[in-house]
KOLMIRO-621969 format. One record per residue: residue number from 1; x, y, z of N, C-alpha, C, CB in turn. Coordinates in pm, 1 decimal. Each point is the difference from the previous one (the first is absolute). Glycine has a CB too. Layout:
<rs>
@resi->NUM&n.px->X&n.py->Y&n.pz->Z&ca.px->X&ca.py->Y&ca.pz->Z&c.px->X&c.py->Y&c.pz->Z&cb.px->X&cb.py->Y&cb.pz->Z
...
</rs>
This chain:
<rs>
@resi->1&n.px->77.7&n.py->-115.2&n.pz->0.6&ca.px->-92.1&ca.py->106.4&ca.pz->-11.1&c.px->93.1&c.py->124.8&c.pz->17.2&cb.px->-214.5&cb.py->-135.1&cb.pz->91.8
@resi->2&n.px->189.2&n.py->250.7&n.pz->-165.2&ca.px->84.4&ca.py->110.4&ca.pz->-1.3&c.px->-90.7&c.py->122.3&c.pz->4.9&cb.px->183.6&cb.py->-124.0&cb.pz->-126.7
@resi->3&n.px->-156.7&n.py->199.6&n.pz->170.3&ca.px->-44.1&ca.py->153.7&ca.pz->37.4&c.px->-12.4&c.py->81.5&c.pz->-128.8&cb.px->127.3&cb.py->-2.5&cb.pz->229.5
@resi->4&n.px->-220.4&n.py->35.6&n.pz->-274.5&ca.px->-8.6&ca.py->66.0&ca.pz->-130.6&c.px->15.5&c.py->139.4&c.pz->24.3&cb.px->-144.1&cb.py->-166.8&cb.pz->-98.6
@resi->5&n.px->221.4&n.py->228.5&n.pz->-15.0&ca.px->63.3&ca.py->151.8&ca.pz->32.7&c.px->-133.6&c.py->84.4&c.pz->-28.0&cb.px->282.6&cb.py->-28.7&cb.pz->-87.6
@resi->6&n.px->-371.4&n.py->4.6&n.pz->-26.3&ca.px->-107.9&ca.py->109.4&ca.pz->-11.0&c.px->-131.5&c.py->-78.3&c.pz->-58.8&cb.px->183.8&cb.py->211.5&cb.pz->-48.7
@resi->7&n.px->-293.3&n.py->-177.5&n.pz->70.4&ca.px->-131.9&ca.py->-53.8&ca.pz->-25.1&c.px->-6.6&c.py->-36.5&c.pz->-155.7&cb.px->-108.2&cb.py->144.3&cb.pz->199.5
@resi->8&n.px->189.7&n.py->-20.8&n.pz->-265.6&ca.px->1.4&ca.py->-33.3&ca.pz->-138.0&c.px->77.6&c.py->-126.4&c.pz->-47.5&cb.px->-26.3&cb.py->238.0&cb.pz->-19.3
@resi->9&n.px->122.4&n.py->-272.9&n.pz->93.1&ca.px->85.9&ca.py->-104.4&ca.pz->-12.3&c.px->-103.9&c.py->-137.1&c.pz->33.2&cb.px->238.9&cb.py->161.0&cb.pz->73.7
@resi->10&n.px->-309.2&n.py->-153.6&n.pz->9.1&ca.px->-78.4&ca.py->-109.4&ca.pz->46.8&c.px->-88.5&c.py->-51.9&c.pz->-117.8&cb.px->2.7&cb.py->95.8&cb.pz->240.7
@resi->11&n.px->-71.3&n.py->32.1&n.pz->-289.1&ca.px->-99.0&ca.py->-31.5&ca.pz->-97.3&c.px->72.7&c.py->-62.4&c.pz->-121.5&cb.px->-155.2&cb.py->189.5&cb.pz->82.6
@resi->12&n.px->274.2&n.py->-160.4&n.pz->-146.3&ca.px->38.4&ca.py->-60.1&ca.pz->-99.4&c.px->93.4&c.py->-111.5&c.pz->5.3&cb.px->-55.7&cb.py->192.9&cb.pz->-72.4
@resi->13&n.px->88.1&n.py->-243.4&n.pz->214.5&ca.px->77.3&ca.py->-102.4&ca.pz->3.5&c.px->-45.2&c.py->-134.7&c.pz->80.8&cb.px->158.9&cb.py->186.7&cb.pz->-34.8
@resi->14&n.px->-242.4&n.py->-144.7&n.pz->112.0&ca.px->-25.4&ca.py->-100.2&ca.pz->111.5&c.px->-154.3&c.py->-63.1&c.pz->-38.8&cb.px->159.6&cb.py->146.2&cb.pz->203.9
@resi->15&n.px->-159.4&n.py->-278.0&n.pz->-158.5&ca.px->-132.3&ca.py->-26.8&ca.pz->-21.6&c.px->-113.5&c.py->9.2&c.pz->102.3&cb.px->114.5&cb.py->-122.7&cb.pz->-145.1
@resi->16&n.px->-46.4&n.py->129.6&n.pz->258.3&ca.px->-86.2&ca.py->9.4&ca.pz->114.8&c.px->77.5&c.py->116.5&c.pz->87.6&cb.px->-95.1&cb.py->-270.0&cb.pz->-6.9
@resi->17&n.px->39.8&n.py->351.7&n.pz->96.7&ca.px->45.3&ca.py->63.6&ca.pz->78.5&c.px->-103.9&c.py->38.8&c.pz->125.0&cb.px->157.3&cb.py->56.9&cb.pz->-196.8
@resi->18&n.px->-72.0&n.py->-46.0&n.pz->306.4&ca.px->-88.6&ca.py->35.0&ca.pz->147.0&c.px->88.1&c.py->127.9&c.pz->58.5&cb.px->-88.5&cb.py->-282.8&cb.pz->77.5
@resi->19&n.px->-14.0&n.py->348.2&n.pz->-7.7&ca.px->35.2&ca.py->123.4&ca.pz->69.3&c.px->-6.0&c.py->-28.9&c.pz->143.2&cb.px->-85.2&cb.py->146.4&cb.pz->-179.6
@resi->20&n.px->161.3&n.py->-76.2&n.pz->256.2&ca.px->-3.9&ca.py->-13.5&ca.pz->157.1&c.px->115.8&c.py->86.8&c.pz->59.4&cb.px->-96.4&cb.py->-248.7&cb.pz->-9.5
@resi->21&n.px->58.8&n.py->319.8&n.pz->117.9&ca.px->92.8&ca.py->90.4&ca.pz->73.3&c.px->92.9&c.py->87.0&c.pz->-95.5&cb.px->-3.0&cb.py->-173.9&cb.pz->190.7
@resi->22&n.px->-94.7&n.py->216.8&n.pz->-287.1&ca.px->78.5&ca.py->108.0&ca.pz->-71.4&c.px->74.0&c.py->-46.0&c.pz->-130.1&cb.px->31.7&cb.py->103.4&cb.pz->227.4
@resi->23&n.px->-3.4&n.py->-236.0&n.pz->-238.3&ca.px->69.6&ca.py->-58.1&ca.pz->-93.6&c.px->-66.1&c.py->-85.9&c.pz->-98.2&cb.px->154.9&cb.py->23.5&cb.pz->155.3
@resi->24&n.px->-123.4&n.py->-23.8&n.pz->-282.6&ca.px->-69.8&ca.py->-105.4&ca.pz->-101.8&c.px->105.1&c.py->-134.7&c.pz->-18.7&cb.px->-133.2&cb.py->217.7&cb.pz->-148.5
@resi->25&n.px->74.9&n.py->-307.0&n.pz->120.5&ca.px->93.0&ca.py->-147.2&ca.pz->10.3&c.px->-39.2&c.py->-37.9&c.pz->-141.5&cb.px->-10.5&cb.py->-99.5&cb.pz->278.0
@resi->26&n.px->86.6&n.py->51.5&n.pz->-348.7&ca.px->-31.0&ca.py->-84.8&ca.pz->-127.8&c.px->9.5&c.py->-150.2&c.pz->53.1&cb.px->105.9&cb.py->180.9&cb.pz->-186.3
@resi->27&n.px->-206.9&n.py->-241.1&n.pz->113.0&ca.px->10.7&ca.py->-151.7&ca.pz->58.6&c.px->-19.2&c.py->-86.8&c.pz->-113.2&cb.px->-94.0&cb.py->47.0&cb.pz->230.2
@resi->28&n.px->160.8&n.py->-169.0&n.pz->-244.3&ca.px->-24.7&ca.py->-96.0&ca.pz->-107.6&c.px->-163.4&c.py->-56.7&c.pz->47.0&cb.px->299.5&cb.py->-76.5&cb.pz->-50.3
@resi->29&n.px->-354.7&n.py->14.2&n.pz->-71.8&ca.px->-121.7&ca.py->-55.0&ca.pz->17.9&c.px->-5.4&c.py->-110.9&c.pz->138.4&cb.px->-27.9&cb.py->42.0&cb.pz->-280.0
@resi->30&n.px->130.0&n.py->-91.1&n.pz->291.3&ca.px->12.6&ca.py->-110.4&ca.pz->121.1&c.px->-2.3&c.py->76.3&c.pz->131.6&cb.px->149.0&cb.py->-169.0&cb.pz->-138.1
@resi->31&n.px->-84.1&n.py->270.8&n.pz->139.3&ca.px->4.2&ca.py->84.5&ca.pz->107.4&c.px->-128.1&c.py->74.4&c.pz->43.7&cb.px->225.0&cb.py->14.6&cb.pz->-71.2
@resi->32&n.px->-283.4&n.py->32.7&n.pz->-44.2&ca.px->-146.6&ca.py->46.5&ca.pz->11.3&c.px->-85.4&c.py->-87.6&c.pz->54.2&cb.px->27.8&cb.py->120.5&cb.pz->-175.1
@resi->33&n.px->-24.9&n.py->-264.4&n.pz->129.2&ca.px->-112.1&ca.py->-78.4&ca.pz->59.7&c.px->24.3&c.py->-44.7&c.pz->126.0&cb.px->-59.2&cb.py->-66.5&cb.pz->-200.5
@resi->34&n.px->208.0&n.py->68.5&n.pz->229.2&ca.px->47.8&ca.py->-27.8&ca.pz->175.0&c.px->-74.5&c.py->91.8&c.pz->75.1&cb.px->247.7&cb.py->-60.4&cb.pz->-29.7
@resi->35&n.px->-205.8&n.py->201.8&n.pz->-16.8&ca.px->-98.4&ca.py->100.1&ca.pz->65.2&c.px->-138.9&c.py->18.9&c.pz->37.5&cb.px->143.5&cb.py->58.9&cb.pz->-90.9
@resi->36&n.px->-216.0&n.py->-95.5&n.pz->-18.7&ca.px->-133.5&ca.py->-31.6&ca.pz->-9.3&c.px->-34.9&c.py->-116.2&c.pz->116.6&cb.px->5.7&cb.py->68.5&cb.pz->-268.8
@resi->37&n.px->59.6&n.py->-179.3&n.pz->248.9&ca.px->-23.0&ca.py->-103.4&ca.pz->120.8&c.px->13.4&c.py->58.6&c.pz->130.5&cb.px->86.3&cb.py->-175.9&cb.pz->-132.7
@resi->38&n.px->25.7&n.py->248.3&n.pz->154.2&ca.px->33.5&ca.py->66.3&ca.pz->110.7&c.px->-103.6&c.py->78.8&c.pz->52.7&cb.px->209.1&cb.py->-6.6&cb.pz->-73.5
@resi->39&n.px->-246.1&n.py->95.2&n.pz->22.4&ca.px->-111.5&ca.py->86.9&ca.pz->-6.4&c.px->-127.8&c.py->-66.0&c.pz->39.4&cb.px->116.0&cb.py->120.6&cb.pz->-171.8
@resi->40&n.px->-162.5&n.py->-232.8&n.pz->116.6&ca.px->-114.5&ca.py->-74.5&ca.pz->7.6&c.px->7.9&c.py->-61.0&c.pz->157.2&cb.px->-11.6&cb.py->-53.7&cb.pz->-282.0
@resi->41&n.px->119.1&n.py->9.1&n.pz->302.1&ca.px->14.0&ca.py->-86.1&ca.pz->135.5&c.px->-31.4&c.py->111.8&c.pz->119.4&cb.px->204.5&cb.py->-186.7&cb.pz->-100.3
@resi->42&n.px->-168.1&n.py->307.2&n.pz->94.7&ca.px->-34.5&ca.py->80.7&ca.pz->91.7&c.px->-105.7&c.py->65.1&c.pz->9.0&cb.px->173.8&cb.py->0.2&cb.pz->1.6
@resi->43&n.px->-231.9&n.py->23.2&n.pz->-108.3&ca.px->-135.5&ca.py->73.2&ca.pz->-8.9&c.px->-95.6&c.py->-63.5&c.pz->68.8&cb.px->44.2&cb.py->80.1&cb.pz->-202.1
@resi->44&n.px->-148.6&n.py->-3.5&n.pz->235.2&ca.px->-121.0&ca.py->-44.9&ca.pz->113.4&c.px->-65.0&c.py->-106.6&c.pz->-84.5&cb.px->-61.2&cb.py->241.3&cb.pz->136.4
@resi->45&n.px->19.5&n.py->-244.2&n.pz->-258.6&ca.px->-83.2&ca.py->-72.6&ca.pz->-73.2&c.px->59.0&c.py->-140.2&c.pz->-15.5&cb.px->-85.1&cb.py->207.4&cb.pz->-110.6
@resi->46&n.px->202.4&n.py->-239.4&n.pz->117.7&ca.px->54.4&ca.py->-142.7&ca.pz->14.3&c.px->26.5&c.py->-46.3&c.pz->116.5&cb.px->83.0&cb.py->25.0&cb.pz->-178.8
@resi->47&n.px->-94.8&n.py->29.3&n.pz->275.8&ca.px->-10.6&ca.py->-82.6&ca.pz->151.5&c.px->-74.8&c.py->-84.8&c.pz->1.8&cb.px->35.3&cb.py->149.6&cb.pz->114.2
@resi->48&n.px->8.5&n.py->-273.5&n.pz->-52.8&ca.px->-91.6&ca.py->-100.4&ca.pz->45.4&c.px->-79.3&c.py->-6.6&c.pz->128.1&cb.px->143.3&cb.py->-94.1&cb.pz->-128.6
@resi->49&n.px->-271.1&n.py->60.0&n.pz->122.8&ca.px->-100.9&ca.py->15.7&ca.pz->120.1&c.px->-17.9&c.py->-163.1&c.pz->41.1&cb.px->-147.6&cb.py->248.5&cb.pz->-92.7
@resi->50&n.px->99.3&n.py->-245.4&n.pz->208.0&ca.px->-60.8&ca.py->-144.2&ca.pz->40.9&c.px->-142.8&c.py->-3.8&c.pz->-38.7&cb.px->152.2&cb.py->-28.3&cb.pz->201.3
@resi->51&n.px->-222.8&n.py->-96.8&n.pz->-181.9&ca.px->-127.6&ca.py->-12.8&ca.pz->-42.5&c.px->-84.8&c.py->94.3&c.pz->102.9&cb.px->42.6&cb.py->-250.1&cb.pz->-106.2
@resi->52&n.px->16.0&n.py->261.5&n.pz->223.4&ca.px->-69.3&ca.py->76.0&ca.pz->128.8&c.px->-1.2&c.py->134.5&c.pz->-33.4&cb.px->78.2&cb.py->-149.8&cb.pz->178.4
@resi->53&n.px->52.8&n.py->199.4&n.pz->-243.7&ca.px->-16.1&ca.py->131.6&ca.pz->-30.9&c.px->-79.4&c.py->51.5&c.pz->-124.0&cb.px->198.9&cb.py->-7.2&cb.pz->117.5
@resi->54&n.px->-200.6&n.py->-102.0&n.pz->-206.1&ca.px->-63.3&ca.py->5.6&ca.pz->-124.6&c.px->-156.6&c.py->30.4&c.pz->56.7&cb.px->181.3&cb.py->-178.4&cb.pz->-152.0
@resi->55&n.px->-222.1&n.py->96.2&n.pz->234.9&ca.px->-147.4&ca.py->7.7&ca.pz->34.8&c.px->-29.1&c.py->123.0&c.pz->77.0&cb.px->-17.3&cb.py->-245.3&cb.pz->5.6
@resi->56&n.px->110.2&n.py->292.4&n.pz->60.0&ca.px->-35.9&ca.py->160.9&ca.pz->54.8&c.px->-25.0&c.py->81.7&c.pz->-100.6&cb.px->138.4&cb.py->-5.4&cb.pz->179.8
@resi->57&n.px->-50.3&n.py->12.1&n.pz->-286.1&ca.px->-22.0&ca.py->85.6&ca.pz->-114.4&c.px->-120.2&c.py->-3.6&c.pz->-67.2&cb.px->208.7&cb.py->-17.4&cb.pz->-21.9
@resi->58&n.px->-260.9&n.py->-108.8&n.pz->-12.4&ca.px->-98.4&ca.py->-23.2&ca.pz->-48.1&c.px->-149.8&c.py->9.6&c.pz->62.3&cb.px->180.5&cb.py->-105.6&cb.pz->-97.5
@resi->59&n.px->-152.6&n.py->104.6&n.pz->234.5&ca.px->-95.4&ca.py->-13.8&ca.pz->82.4&c.px->-94.2&c.py->-134.8&c.pz->4.6&cb.px->26.5&cb.py->242.5&cb.pz->-27.8
@resi->60&n.px->34.1&n.py->-354.7&n.pz->15.6&ca.px->-24.2&ca.py->-126.2&ca.pz->10.0&c.px->74.0&c.py->-78.7&c.pz->77.1&cb.px->-75.8&cb.py->34.4&cb.pz->-178.7
@resi->61&n.px->38.9&n.py->-162.2&n.pz->214.8&ca.px->52.0&ca.py->-93.0&ca.pz->77.2&c.px->124.9&c.py->-67.5&c.pz->-59.0&cb.px->-225.0&cb.py->-22.9&cb.pz->87.4
@resi->62&n.px->319.8&n.py->-31.5&n.pz->-3.3&ca.px->132.6&ca.py->-57.8&ca.pz->-52.9&c.px->-63.0&c.py->-105.0&c.pz->-90.2&cb.px->174.4&cb.py->39.8&cb.pz->211.3
@resi->63&n.px->-289.6&n.py->-109.9&n.pz->-133.4&ca.px->-32.2&ca.py->-121.3&ca.pz->-92.8&c.px->-55.1&c.py->15.7&c.pz->-136.7&cb.px->-38.6&cb.py->-97.1&cb.pz->199.9
@resi->64&n.px->-23.6&n.py->225.3&n.pz->-205.8&ca.px->-33.9&ca.py->45.0&ca.pz->-143.3&c.px->102.2&c.py->30.9&c.pz->-89.4&cb.px->-179.2&cb.py->80.9&cb.pz->89.3
@resi->65&n.px->292.8&n.py->-24.3&n.pz->-54.8&ca.px->116.4&ca.py->48.7&ca.pz->-67.3&c.px->51.1&c.py->-165.3&c.pz->-38.3&cb.px->63.1&cb.py->276.6&cb.pz->147.4
@resi->66&n.px->-54.1&n.py->-368.3&n.pz->-61.1&ca.px->49.0&ca.py->-140.2&ca.pz->-35.5&c.px->-67.2&c.py->-56.8&c.pz->-112.5&cb.px->51.2&cb.py->-38.2&cb.pz->224.3
@resi->67&n.px->-190.5&n.py->66.8&n.pz->-221.4&ca.px->-91.3&ca.py->-54.7&ca.pz->-110.3&c.px->19.9&c.py->55.3&c.pz->-129.9&cb.px->-159.3&cb.py->-34.4&cb.pz->160.5
@resi->68&n.px->185.8&n.py->173.0&n.pz->-169.6&ca.px->40.6&ca.py->86.5&ca.pz->-95.9&c.px->149.5&c.py->-31.3&c.pz->-49.1&cb.px->-164.9&cb.py->169.3&cb.pz->103.9
@resi->69&n.px->270.1&n.py->-197.5&n.pz->-41.4&ca.px->90.6&ca.py->-63.6&ca.pz->-55.3&c.px->6.3&c.py->-122.9&c.pz->-61.8&cb.px->58.6&cb.py->122.7&cb.pz->126.3
@resi->70&n.px->-146.7&n.py->-236.9&n.pz->-50.5&ca.px->-1.1&ca.py->-96.4&ca.pz->-45.2&c.px->-73.5&c.py->-54.7&c.pz->-138.5&cb.px->49.3&cb.py->10.9&cb.pz->228.8
@resi->71&n.px->-138.9&n.py->102.0&n.pz->-232.8&ca.px->-90.7&ca.py->15.8&ca.pz->-126.1&c.px->89.7&c.py->69.2&c.pz->-106.6&cb.px->-230.8&cb.py->24.5&cb.pz->137.4
@resi->72&n.px->341.2&n.py->25.5&n.pz->-104.5&ca.px->96.2&ca.py->56.6&ca.pz->-123.3&c.px->-57.4&c.py->138.1&c.pz->-33.5&cb.px->55.0&cb.py->-240.6&cb.pz->-114.6
@resi->73&n.px->-136.8&n.py->305.6&n.pz->216.7&ca.px->-31.4&ca.py->148.2&ca.pz->-11.8&c.px->117.1&c.py->108.9&c.pz->2.7&cb.px->-208.0&cb.py->-76.1&cb.pz->110.1
@resi->74&n.px->320.4&n.py->26.9&n.pz->-23.8&ca.px->98.0&ca.py->90.7&ca.pz->16.8&c.px->117.2&c.py->-93.1&c.pz->12.6&cb.px->-140.6&cb.py->190.6&cb.pz->105.2
@resi->75&n.px->267.0&n.py->-145.1&n.pz->-191.7&ca.px->127.1&ca.py->-92.4&ca.pz->31.0&c.px->39.2&c.py->18.3&c.pz->125.6&cb.px->82.8&cb.py->5.4&cb.pz->-210.6
@resi->76&n.px->-12.2&n.py->-88.1&n.pz->260.8&ca.px->87.9&ca.py->-26.1&ca.pz->116.6&c.px->118.2&c.py->-73.9&c.pz->-15.6&cb.px->-184.7&cb.py->10.8&cb.pz->110.2
@resi->77&n.px->253.6&n.py->-22.6&n.pz->-2.6&ca.px->127.9&ca.py->-118.1&ca.pz->10.1&c.px->20.7&c.py->-11.1&c.pz->156.5&cb.px->147.8&cb.py->65.4&cb.pz->-241.4
@resi->78&n.px->-76.6&n.py->-180.5&n.pz->257.9&ca.px->-1.8&ca.py->-48.0&ca.pz->136.7&c.px->138.2&c.py->66.8&c.pz->57.5&cb.px->-144.5&cb.py->-240.8&cb.pz->-48.8
@resi->79&n.px->162.1&n.py->286.4&n.pz->155.0&ca.px->105.7&ca.py->36.7&ca.pz->68.6&c.px->94.3&c.py->-101.5&c.pz->43.4&cb.px->-135.2&cb.py->166.2&cb.pz->54.7
@resi->80&n.px->257.6&n.py->-162.9&n.pz->-93.1&ca.px->90.9&ca.py->-140.4&ca.pz->1.7&c.px->3.9&c.py->-33.6&c.pz->151.5&cb.px->169.3&cb.py->52.2&cb.pz->-217.9
@resi->81&n.px->-143.2&n.py->53.9&n.pz->289.5&ca.px->22.5&ca.py->-11.3&ca.pz->151.1&c.px->-112.4&c.py->-60.6&c.pz->79.9&cb.px->137.9&cb.py->196.5&cb.pz->-22.0
@resi->82&n.px->-250.9&n.py->-130.4&n.pz->12.2&ca.px->-130.3&ca.py->-45.4&ca.pz->82.8&c.px->-85.4&c.py->-92.7&c.pz->-78.9&cb.px->-8.2&cb.py->218.2&cb.pz->120.8
@resi->83&n.px->0.9&n.py->-202.6&n.pz->-251.2&ca.px->-94.2&ca.py->-59.0&ca.pz->-91.1&c.px->-125.1&c.py->65.0&c.pz->-11.8&cb.px->100.6&cb.py->-193.7&cb.pz->45.1
@resi->84&n.px->-121.1&n.py->306.4&n.pz->13.3&ca.px->-125.6&ca.py->69.1&ca.pz->-3.4&c.px->-18.6&c.py->76.6&c.pz->-147.8&cb.px->15.3&cb.py->29.1&cb.pz->274.4
@resi->85&n.px->-121.5&n.py->-19.3&n.pz->-316.6&ca.px->-33.0&ca.py->78.1&ca.pz->-125.5&c.px->5.2&c.py->121.9&c.pz->8.7&cb.px->-119.9&cb.py->-141.2&cb.pz->-58.9
@resi->86&n.px->195.3&n.py->212.7&n.pz->-50.9&ca.px->16.9&ca.py->128.4&ca.pz->8.4&c.px->-39.5&c.py->52.6&c.pz->-124.9&cb.px->166.5&cb.py->-18.5&cb.pz->162.4
@resi->87&n.px->-230.2&n.py->143.2&n.pz->-165.7&ca.px->-65.6&ca.py->60.9&ca.pz->-128.7&c.px->56.9&c.py->128.2&c.pz->14.0&cb.px->-226.1&cb.py->-125.5&cb.pz->-25.4
@resi->88&n.px->281.0&n.py->171.8&n.pz->-121.3&ca.px->46.0&ca.py->113.2&ca.pz->-25.4&c.px->-97.9&c.py->124.0&c.pz->-1.5&cb.px->159.7&cb.py->-141.8&cb.pz->-110.1
@resi->89&n.px->-142.3&n.py->260.2&n.pz->168.5&ca.px->-80.8&ca.py->108.9&ca.pz->37.0&c.px->-69.3&c.py->32.8&c.pz->-154.0&cb.px->165.6&cb.py->98.7&cb.pz->229.8
@resi->90&n.px->-71.6&n.py->-76.7&n.pz->-327.3&ca.px->-34.1&ca.py->44.3&ca.pz->-125.8&c.px->-121.2&c.py->-112.5&c.pz->-51.7&cb.px->263.0&cb.py->119.9&cb.pz->-45.3
@resi->91&n.px->-276.2&n.py->-249.5&n.pz->80.6&ca.px->-97.7&ca.py->-94.5&ca.pz->-49.2&c.px->-118.2&c.py->-0.4&c.pz->86.0&cb.px->174.1&cb.py->-135.9&cb.pz->-95.5
@resi->92&n.px->-173.8&n.py->195.6&n.pz->212.3&ca.px->-114.3&ca.py->43.5&ca.pz->71.0&c.px->-77.3&c.py->109.8&c.pz->-39.7&cb.px->109.7&cb.py->-86.1&cb.pz->155.2
@resi->93&n.px->-25.0&n.py->195.2&n.pz->-201.6&ca.px->-55.0&ca.py->126.2&ca.pz->-81.3&c.px->-76.6&c.py->-43.0&c.pz->-126.7&cb.px->200.3&cb.py->142.2&cb.pz->79.0
@resi->94&n.px->-111.6&n.py->-226.6&n.pz->-153.7&ca.px->-71.0&ca.py->-67.9&ca.pz->-117.2&c.px->-136.1&c.py->-80.5&c.pz->17.4&cb.px->231.2&cb.py->-14.5&cb.pz->-72.9
@resi->95&n.px->-240.2&n.py->-62.4&n.pz->177.3&ca.px->-106.9&ca.py->-64.1&ca.pz->27.5&c.px->-106.1&c.py->102.7&c.pz->38.5&cb.px->133.6&cb.py->-201.6&cb.pz->59.9
@resi->96&n.px->-94.8&n.py->305.1&n.pz->34.3&ca.px->-117.7&ca.py->98.0&ca.pz->27.1&c.px->-45.0&c.py->66.7&c.pz->-123.4&cb.px->83.6&cb.py->44.7&cb.pz->225.6
@resi->97&n.px->-5.5&n.py->-21.5&n.pz->-320.7&ca.px->-42.2&ca.py->96.2&ca.pz->-102.7&c.px->-94.0&c.py->-75.0&c.pz->-105.0&cb.px->224.6&cb.py->139.9&cb.pz->32.2
@resi->98&n.px->-177.7&n.py->-286.9&n.pz->-31.5&ca.px->-98.2&ca.py->-106.6&ca.pz->-103.1&c.px->-130.6&c.py->-21.4&c.pz->92.0&cb.px->215.5&cb.py->-158.6&cb.pz->-131.6
@resi->99&n.px->-231.4&n.py->183.1&n.pz->262.8&ca.px->-132.0&ca.py->-35.9&ca.pz->66.1&c.px->-77.3&c.py->131.2&c.pz->-47.7&cb.px->84.7&cb.py->-156.1&cb.pz->228.1
@resi->100&n.px->-15.2&n.py->270.7&n.pz->-182.9&ca.px->-73.4&ca.py->132.4&ca.pz->-13.4&c.px->-40.2&c.py->4.6&c.pz->-160.6&cb.px->143.8&cb.py->133.6&cb.pz->210.8
@resi->101&n.px->-56.4&n.py->-152.9&n.pz->-296.7&ca.px->-64.1&ca.py->16.3&ca.pz->-144.7&c.px->-99.1&c.py->-106.2&c.pz->-26.9&cb.px->208.3&cb.py->99.4&cb.pz->-89.7
@resi->102&n.px->-233.4&n.py->-221.4&n.pz->143.7&ca.px->-109.8&ca.py->-72.9&ca.pz->-2.4&c.px->-136.6&c.py->40.0&c.pz->59.1&cb.px->172.7&cb.py->-142.8&cb.pz->-8.9
@resi->103&n.px->-128.4&n.py->207.7&n.pz->124.7&ca.px->-118.3&ca.py->62.7&ca.pz->76.7&c.px->-33.6&c.py->126.9&c.pz->-87.5&cb.px->73.4&cb.py->-84.6&cb.pz->253.6
@resi->104&n.px->-3.4&n.py->167.5&n.pz->-315.5&ca.px->-56.5&ca.py->89.4&ca.pz->-94.1&c.px->-58.4&c.py->-47.0&c.pz->-107.7&cb.px->139.7&cb.py->126.6&cb.pz->66.6
@resi->105&n.px->-100.2&n.py->-219.6&n.pz->-127.8&ca.px->-74.5&ca.py->-63.1&ca.pz->-119.8&c.px->-129.9&c.py->-50.6&c.pz->44.7&cb.px->209.6&cb.py->-67.8&cb.pz->-111.2
@resi->106&n.px->-228.6&n.py->-4.5&n.pz->214.7&ca.px->-109.6&ca.py->-62.8&ca.pz->41.7&c.px->-103.2&c.py->92.8&c.pz->17.4&cb.px->125.8&cb.py->-164.7&cb.pz->93.9
@resi->107&n.px->-94.9&n.py->298.5&n.pz->-9.8&ca.px->-54.6&ca.py->106.6&ca.pz->4.7&c.px->-77.0&c.py->73.8&c.pz->-113.3&cb.px->160.2&cb.py->-14.9&cb.pz->152.9
@resi->108&n.px->-65.0&n.py->40.3&n.pz->-262.7&ca.px->-35.1&ca.py->48.5&ca.pz->-133.3&c.px->-121.5&c.py->-78.6&c.pz->-53.8&cb.px->243.6&cb.py->65.3&cb.pz->-43.2
@resi->109&n.px->-180.0&n.py->-210.3&n.pz->15.6&ca.px->-110.4&ca.py->-97.9&ca.pz->-45.7&c.px->-126.0&c.py->-21.9&c.pz->71.5&cb.px->178.0&cb.py->-101.4&cb.pz->-78.4
@resi->110&n.px->-199.8&n.py->140.9&n.pz->206.0&ca.px->-102.7&ca.py->-15.1&ca.pz->73.1&c.px->-115.9&c.py->141.5&c.pz->-33.1&cb.px->177.6&cb.py->-157.4&cb.pz->187.4
@resi->111&n.px->-100.8&n.py->254.9&n.pz->-188.3&ca.px->-58.3&ca.py->135.3&ca.pz->-56.5&c.px->-43.6&c.py->-7.9&c.pz->-96.3&cb.px->112.6&cb.py->107.4&cb.pz->79.3
@resi->112&n.px->-65.1&n.py->-157.7&n.pz->-194.5&ca.px->-26.8&ca.py->-31.6&ca.pz->-124.5&c.px->-131.5&c.py->-71.1&c.pz->-19.1&cb.px->235.3&cb.py->-0.8&cb.pz->-28.2
@resi->113&n.px->-207.4&n.py->-127.0&n.pz->86.4&ca.px->-135.9&ca.py->-93.0&ca.pz->7.5&c.px->-126.2&c.py->66.3&c.pz->74.3&cb.px->160.4&cb.py->-208.4&cb.pz->10.8
@resi->114&n.px->-140.1&n.py->283.3&n.pz->81.5&ca.px->-98.3&ca.py->73.8&ca.pz->60.9&c.px->-52.9&c.py->138.0&c.pz->-72.6&cb.px->106.0&cb.py->-110.2&cb.pz->202.8
@resi->115&n.px->-44.2&n.py->166.4&n.pz->-290.6&ca.px->-49.8&ca.py->88.5&ca.pz->-77.5&c.px->-52.4&c.py->-59.8&c.pz->-138.1&cb.px->150.6&cb.py->158.7&cb.pz->124.4
@resi->116&n.px->-154.5&n.py->-268.9&n.pz->-159.7&ca.px->-39.3&ca.py->-58.3&ca.pz->-110.1&c.px->-108.0&c.py->-84.9&c.pz->30.8&cb.px->208.9&cb.py->21.3&cb.pz->-92.6
@resi->117&n.px->-251.2&n.py->-38.6&n.pz->234.3&ca.px->-129.2&ca.py->-76.5&ca.pz->54.8&c.px->47.6&c.py->-132.3&c.pz->46.7&cb.px->-168.2&cb.py->110.0&cb.pz->-161.7
@resi->118&n.px->317.3&n.py->-144.4&n.pz->169.9&ca.px->53.5&ca.py->-131.3&ca.pz->28.9&c.px->-40.9&c.py->-61.6&c.pz->130.7&cb.px->182.8&cb.py->68.0&cb.pz->-134.5
@resi->119&n.px->-242.2&n.py->6.2&n.pz->233.8&ca.px->-12.9&ca.py->-16.1&ca.pz->117.6&c.px->-160.3&c.py->7.0&c.pz->29.6&cb.px->247.0&cb.py->87.8&cb.pz->36.8
@resi->120&n.px->-290.8&n.py->-177.1&n.pz->33.6&ca.px->-121.6&ca.py->13.5&ca.pz->18.5&c.px->-17.9&c.py->81.0&c.pz->156.6&cb.px->-45.2&cb.py->-226.1&cb.pz->-174.8
@resi->121&n.px->-41.7&n.py->315.3&n.pz->208.0&ca.px->-17.0&ca.py->66.2&ca.pz->130.4&c.px->-114.2&c.py->-44.2&c.pz->45.3&cb.px->115.3&cb.py->188.0&cb.pz->-44.2
@resi->122&n.px->-125.8&n.py->-191.6&n.pz->182.2&ca.px->-108.1&ca.py->-47.4&ca.pz->63.6&c.px->-103.7&c.py->123.4&c.pz->26.7&cb.px->151.4&cb.py->-195.4&cb.pz->101.5
@resi->123&n.px->-101.7&n.py->324.7&n.pz->-120.3&ca.px->-58.9&ca.py->115.1&ca.pz->24.4&c.px->-135.6&c.py->10.9&c.pz->-67.5&cb.px->222.3&cb.py->91.0&cb.pz->30.7
</rs>
């Protein structure tokens, strides 16, 4: 890795560049990929949580989380030391988004069916 002299030099010669602490660094593709992996490891959305922690976030029981994992609704892995199932935070967020999208779709479909007389009303 080499410290670049000017931003113009970066644009013409480097495939990848990162900036930090007032400096710009030229990176090879492999170095850039390693930097992305390192950043992913320390980012909040890649941290791993136990089924109990997932249950708290989703406002469900740990048993419900276990059922979701067993059904393949969220990816997980087992902690080598403890054997506990671990779920990445970003996968919880993705699951929540999927549930919310489905809820919105069903609400829209229900409203459309109601406006077309698809629901019988006892009124």
